[in-house]
Structures are given as structure tokens and as C-alpha cells.
C-alpha positions, 0 to 999 in steps of 0.5 A: 853040189854047190849052191850060192843061196840069195836073201834079201832079209836076214831076221826070221820070217817065214821065207828064211825059216824056209831057207834055213830048212833048205840049206840044212837039207843040203848039208844032210846030202853033203852039198855046199851051201853059201850065203849072200844076204842082207843083215847080220840077223838069225839066218846069218848067225844060223849059217855060220853056226853050222859052217855055212860060209856067208857074204853080205848083200848090200841091199838096203831097207825100203818101205814096206807096201807102195815103193816111194821115189826115194826107194826107188833111187837107192833101189837103182843104186843097189842094184849093180852093187848087188850084181857085182856082190854076186858075180864075184861069189859066183866066179869064184865058187863056180856053183851048180845052182844059185837060188833066190830066195826073194824078188828084191834079189833077183835082179842080180841074177841076169846074165850069170852063166849058171842055172837059177832057181827062184822060190816065190813066197809072194805076189808081186803085183804093182808095177814097176816091181812086176816087170823087173821080177818078170824081166829078171826071171825071163833074162836068167831062164829061171826054174820057178817054184811058189808056195801056194796055187795063189802065188804060181797063178801069178807066173808063166810057169811055175811048180807048188811045193808048200812049206814045211814045219816041225812036229810041234806037238807037245802032248794032248790037248784040252780045251777046258780052261775057264779063260780061254787064250786067243792069239796072233803070230808074226810080222807086225805088218800091215798084211797080216791084219793085226788092227782086225785082230786088235778090233775083234778082240774088243767086240768080245770082251764087250759082248762079255766072254771070257777071252785073253788075247796075246799078240807074239810078234815083232815089227822085224823088217816091216815099218815101224809105224803100223805097230804104233798105230797097232798099239794106239788102236789096242789102248783099253783093249784085252790084248798083252803084246807078248814081244817075238818068241822062239819057243811057237811050240810052247805059245801055241800050246798056250792057246786056244785059237790061233787067228789068222787075219791077213791081207788078201795077198797072203800066200800059203803063211807057215804059222797055220801049218804050225797050229796044225802041227801044235793041235792049236784051233785056226780062225783065218781069213779067205784070202790069197792062199790060205783056203788052200791050207785050211777046209772050213770046219774040218781043219780050221774055221774060214771067216765069210768076210775079211773083217773084225766083224767075222773074225770076232764071230767066228771066234766066238762061234768056236769058243762056244764049241768045245767039242768043235775045237778038238775036231778042229784040232785033231784033224789040223794035226793029222792035215800037218802029218800029211801034208806039211811035215818039214821032211817032205818040203826038205826034200822035195826041194832039193830034189828040183834043185838036183834036177834043175843041176842036172838038166842044165848039165846035160844041156851043156853037153849037148851043146858040146857034143856037136862041137866035138863031133866037128873038131875030132872030124876036121881033124881026122881028115 
């Protein structure tokens, strides 16, 4: 089976890691993936390294969150350029399926003569972005699968397939270090709540807690002005900015607690699953799809409210109860084994892709059969 994958980014965000996992499973099954992506980031380099043909997606960068008039004007110019690039590859390669891995690429799939699958990683609430997504999906008659029930609720009909991650376990955990380490890991963007993390760090330091706070992350495709705001807020606070890390297992092993203060539109953040896999206890806001992943006081702690006061309070509770940390570590690890293995994710997604391609083939045969019967009857006369 031949599949054309479309992505609005190529830098290593959670959606791009998911796409890489799906393409890896395609290769294992002997399928032929083809990638069209914006930029020349890690996703493109990985694809080229494993022999996946790549093509550029002519898509510019835009503001995060609310779009400006300038963003709208540039997107209006980019849409026909994207559509032409995708159509050229589709007409030449004649794929069985097109897989759209982000809302910005959706306008390019309208009118394609092959089935389309959309992987919804997040919710699009703002108009007109929401209308563009709905119109594109309707026009393409796309199959939608979502990263969580929270995201699926924004669509008329959607499958839910939770993300999966690799095994990051590096042996038995111990939480008896004198100076505990609390970390944030991910993209430095407003919706990830890093300023709340910094403010919680300051509160805990002022209370006398012996804690180090580490930030593993980078702006990637987000607004760099937010990182400047975070740095200014962190002035004088016990926070170390470690930059992006590719060794997630090692970073999580060096933490006693992972904090996830994401905003209300968080879908089902991958880093929680990674933390479960590594056996690192999680403290998170009860935002978006996060309660679908974290069961309070069993696999992690959910704060009472989504603010830095509650975050500091929950981190403090966990730091004072090392036996609770042990229990959360073990339960999170078991939760990863049962729900969030990367093998399960890869298999579930590719089974769905195969089902969509086979259904489209069956519909084409059904449409062709009556016409063939009519022609045969005419020939017999």
C-alpha cells in the first residue's frame, strides 16, 4: 500500500513523533510511505535516512494562537501552492491513501481522487480556522481519528487512538535523593504553561523546599517572544534551562517529578506517557484530555485548579511523601504497559489506514460493477 503523508511542520513536536512512528510501521508492513512536509527539520531528515521519499510543503510560518490579518493573507496565498504541490505528487504516485497530520494542510486535500485520513492532535476552536477544518474534512469525506476523547468531541465522527511511546525504563527507581528535581519537558509555548511552572518553583523555594527545577525544551515552531517572557519571569528563581534533549529517558530518570501545567486545550500530551514509561511521577493540570491519561492519586496527581498555587501545593505534597512517589511510579509504569505502548499505537493506526483503503476500493468496485453489467448486457444484444 502506498500512502502520502502531509505535515505542516518537520521540527520534532509530539505530532511529528507520532507520524514518524506510523511511517516506521508502514515500512515494517512493506508499504510505501511518501512525505510532504514544511521545512527541513528532524522529521524530514529521519524520513530521508530510512529511504522515505520527501517533498517540500510550500507552507509558511504563522503566529501561534490567534491569527493576525497578515497570517490570514499569507495563508490564502499558501493554500493554492500547497494544493498544487500535493496534487502533483498524488497524480504522479497514485497513492491508496493521503494522511493529513495537521489542520493547516487540510485545504490541500480537497478534491483528491483518493481516500483521506486526518489525525487530529488538538482542538481548533477559533473561527475561521474551525470552519476551514470542517469544510475541508467534509469536502474530502475524510476519516478522522483523534488523540483523545476531548479532541474527538470537536468532530461529528471520529475514532480515538491514544498516542504511544517507547519503553524508557532504565531500571528500578529511587526517590530518596536529598535535593529533589522537578522538571518540565516539551515545547516552550504559552499553551504549555511554563510561566506557571516557574512561579510554582519560586513559591516552593520561598517555602524552604530543597528542590531543583529543570526545563527541557525549546520554542521550535512557537513564538520566541514567549520564551523571553518566561526567562524574565524566572529571573532569580531556582530554575535551570537545559535546552532541548533527544535523550528523554535519561532526562526523565534524573527527575523525581514531571510537572505538566498545560492549558485548557491540551489534547493528550505525549510527555505524560513518556513519564509513565520511565516511572517518573506526574503532577498535571486537569486540562483538556489529561484526565483521560492520569487517574488522580493512582497514576499521578491532578491539581485542584489550573494555577501556579495549586501546582506548587501538589508538588509539595508529593515531595513530602516518598512512598506515594513510589506508588505513582509503579502504577504509571503499569498504565504505560497496558495503554500506551508504541507498538499498540502503530498497529492501531495502520490497521485503521488499511481498513480505510480497503473500504474505498470496495466502494469503487461497487460503483463500477453496475456500469460493467450494463455494458455487458448491451454487448450481448
